[in-house]
Phi, psi and omega in degrees: 000321180295318176299318183299313181297320173300319182292319170308308188299315182285332176285336182260327187302325184290349182258352191302317184254009185280160182277152173304134188305310184251038180293346175283348177273113181228139170232135183261145179238130183236152179295142185294141182270006181186174182290152177235134177252127182279096181220002177084005182271330184042050180250014176282159180298329180300322176289324178295327179280343186289143180285134183271151168247121182213202186047066178291150177262137179289143170257310179219152008290337175238160180238034184244011185204167176290155179298142171279329173276117188274148181217139180222128190235141174226151176223145175207184184200166170222196184290344187244325189231149164269126183252140172219142172224145184224133171261109186251101180289147183237131180295331180244131184295127173061027179249109174218158180246126171219159175278315182188189177263012186290143177297146177058053186300165170288119189304316188277006179246007184218133166298129189204166172231135175233146168257130180247114184230135182241078192301332178271359189042043179256005178059020185235318181225146184193199183223153175230134176231153178178182175216158165274175186293346179264354175099012173288133183275156180225128172212150179185174180263145171251133181222155176053041164082319183217003178271148178220151186229106183276003172292339182293136185222125180220182187268117171201168193231137179207162174214149178237132180230143183247138173236176182301326188239009185191163168234149190239127176253136182221127177215157173238124177248115177301131176306333180286345180274348180237165185243130176207159186271135181302134166093349181286125185254357179233120174249151166286141185211142172208158173228146177229158185219136176231118173244104192278353178280330183296310346272151177202138172243135178217169182207150179294305171272126191305132181232130175299154191283349181279354181246154182277167189288346174281003184295106185283353174292343190245019174284155171270205185238134171256115184256111183281140176291336172208168181301143176302149187297144173284145190289338185068207179298120185234084179234124179240138178239126183240085177285160173221158170219139177214155169223156185172186178212158167234148180218127179257106183280344184292317181253013176057034180275155181285171178292140179249120185267142182244133171222111183224151172224155178186180185203150168246158178215138173243121182238123176277104171292316165225181177293346179238004184230123187238143174251122182243134178239144169221142180230124181050058182291151177229143184229030186287349181267356178297141184290147183290155173293148177280126182284156177224153167292124188259107171240024185267152172278350183231170188293141180281159179249127174236133187288155176286140180236355188274130191302325184300325183271007190257332179290138183051032179301329184304325177300326187255314196277336189260008172289131175095209185238177188294330178247010173226083182243115180288346179219129183222109195289336181291000173285339184266126175077024178283095185070013182230129178298137176269132180273312176199166176204157177217145178215133176242116187214152179142193184256137176270329171196195190289346180249338183245141170232154183220146175219123174229128184227139176223123177232144181236122176258161182270166181276163175236106187296322188298321185258350183082008179296127183273167170297144186224148177245132180240123178233137181223138177235125172232128177237138181227127182239121176291137176227160186050212187273323186220006181270174179207156169244134182235143174241143179219136170235132178233133177230126166247124188227126171283131189260123173052047182255123181231090188294340179296334183270003183234064182296143178083358180246159189293155177273145179235149184289146180288321180197161170210134182227147172227145175226136183207161174220142179214154180243120179252116182256128177222123180289162181304323186262005179071004182292322180250132173221151177190168181206143168223141190211159171224141181226147169222139178257156175225117183219155178298147181055016179234104192243346184219164180056042186239029177256159173224136171228134173213155179204153174209164179208127178229141174238131178227125172234196183296331183247323186257144167231114177237130185211158180217133176219141179224146180216138179227115178240129182284157183298323184260010175295130186229110181236085178294340177254013185245190175228099180223084189289347183224143185226163176062074177195159166247132179232135178240131188217089176275153173210141175220143180212154182212146182238132168260143178243093180294151181279345180210168176102185184276346178272122182279312175206168178201157179166161184269162172222125177244124174226153177225145176228119181241136174245141180222160172281175180292343176266014179060035168268128188292135174243332179213150155200150176224126179242127185239129171242124184227160180220126193233142175242127172251115184277157178293341175276010179075004170286157185223155175217130178226135171241145186209163177215151184218151175240126183241148170214135178221131172245116192285128180261351170219157176300141184221140169262118187291347175236007176044052169238004176083015185281329187174171175229156170270149190283155172299139175090346179293139183249140187223128184237139171197161173244153177216145171232157186206161179226147175224141175220132176237129183282165180294138189282341186287346181280153180293329176258128181231155181202148175229123178240139173220154177205152177208150186215139176171203182277178178201188182299157176057038179056030176273185179234144178226126175244133174232128178231134186218142181214142173238113184245138181219148175218132181238130169268086193298132353253017191265337186233130177230116184246131183222144178225120174251135180214146181221136179229127177242128173243113186240129176244122185222163173293176175306145008264005185278323183048232187264128174233133177242130179244130175241140171224105189239132184219088171286141177219141180233128174241120174244121181245091180300329176199180175280019177233343190234118187226151169218132184227137175236123184228114178248140181220117178255119184228105182284342173296321179267358180052050187217144168238127180248131177241124178228124179236142184220122172253131180228129174241114178267090189283337174215163181306123177068009178236136188215158168241129183240140170230117186239128173241134180224140171226147170229135186233149162291138178274333176204118347292156183292118182201152184285132177266301184206162182207148177213149175220130181226136172245119187230133183241130170233152180216126177268112183243115179274000000 
């Protein structure tokens, strides 16, 4: 641990007083000298007078020259909005590739233009806005320097217009829709362009090809002629009303009708600090999770999709690691109605960020579940040039709960608390990233071995990836509001990768990656390990091919059913060894028809065999219809009592985007492991920015024999009122 902290100190201290990498890239922004109409014409005098940003640099396939596909950007503002226009020239007349008009499109499958903005110029947190070539909007939050979350959704206006040799993007982003600090006259800024038919990715301020375009370490400077205007009173209320019904055919109950109202409110405390309130929230319009075949010994992870939990979510959700999360918002309101909630989040100044959340759920009389309160506090302090120290406190408390008065009903915890601190290190040039953290839980009757320590360090340049990660989780560590599927272990995870870049030919790069994951008891007795060697080829047309092999060992610490069907379990202490090999191929994304194939074959538990074949097929009728089919087949051969097991998971999906305001989605999922067929259809009309009408229909069927299990229909109306 001491050596790790020393390494962090030396790798960061050299960047403390260093200058921003792309500070030489500057664009000046002046107040508009007249009104601007968002129509894609950019013929107003304000655009003529605005300073252009052009001469983009290529990021891929190579990052050593100017872009071949030309782009020209201008920015201006008035008292209410930040304006941006981009002229995106095309090498082939009226030729562009997009999936659909759906918001927050898949980046690598659409010709697009993006704005990357860092209002605090701290190279850590920011916003991204953009469109694909057909006009579908993209917006999201940037966190931890280069991660982004597209679940964030806000109010702004844009238009795209097509010409013979170019397409033009024009947008107005209200100052009230973004967070920035009063008086700051220099913002971090970058613009990116992706043309997948060429193919070429480029940016105004130069970015090395190993980093994504949202990397705030490589932003240039947006220089304001005066401090951006204060937003003044910034209050938004988003009420909703819904009606619908649910019917459970399994217990032959009658239809239950729903009539509900509720509201969210957003209050700008300052231009960079926001207070969010919710009363009787409803999330029935959220898209269903994509199902998976569950062959895992531990709980699966599904991401948060509910809008209330997503703004500044990095303050809460990104504390820890992917499988060590002291806070996981999907634990709140999981099958339990939320009564109300409040969240204060944002920046106090250039160095401090804060997040405070309090949620109250209702009691469930049938199960005896008491009303519960969930409180979270997160503080972040910027240190050095781009690193930070974070503190988190999580509290779950049962309200007015007296288990002695509820005989015959399950017991629930009186409270559970977690406290933690972590240091996130990011070097100025993004080559070095690392983290070290400590967590402690507090629960009734659990007084020892309730600590977590974890740390990692990674170095990434154009050719090399070198990383080390270690985790130690105590037997009694308990995060009831978190996601920690496994406890009582020590884990070591080294990784090394290398890329070759041929000077000619169809291969852009290729190279091996070797990684191992070892699990031990506290006495350093090995319980699991998986070592994977892979070799990947990336073609210049963006298609990829990968071959891999793995070596596995598992010593079971608990009984486990290897097919999760209830036929039987493998015993505690049994040891299992096997090897597996696999192939993956992904086609080039610029074609109307795309496909991804993967397959693996090898051993399995109890000297068994497993074959897995998976495919993702897609076809688009650009830009209005996108048809996709995901399928997975598992053939597992084991001794008695399991013998031969076949699992199918088939998921056809159709997205129809009549315009960038009118959407219809149908998603069917057949899962024979769960003996279930799920049908989910969703109609969405965005009649005003951030205001929607939803009609959602859901069915669940038994797959064998075929019969209806349950059915639901919901009509929901939301309105964003400033």
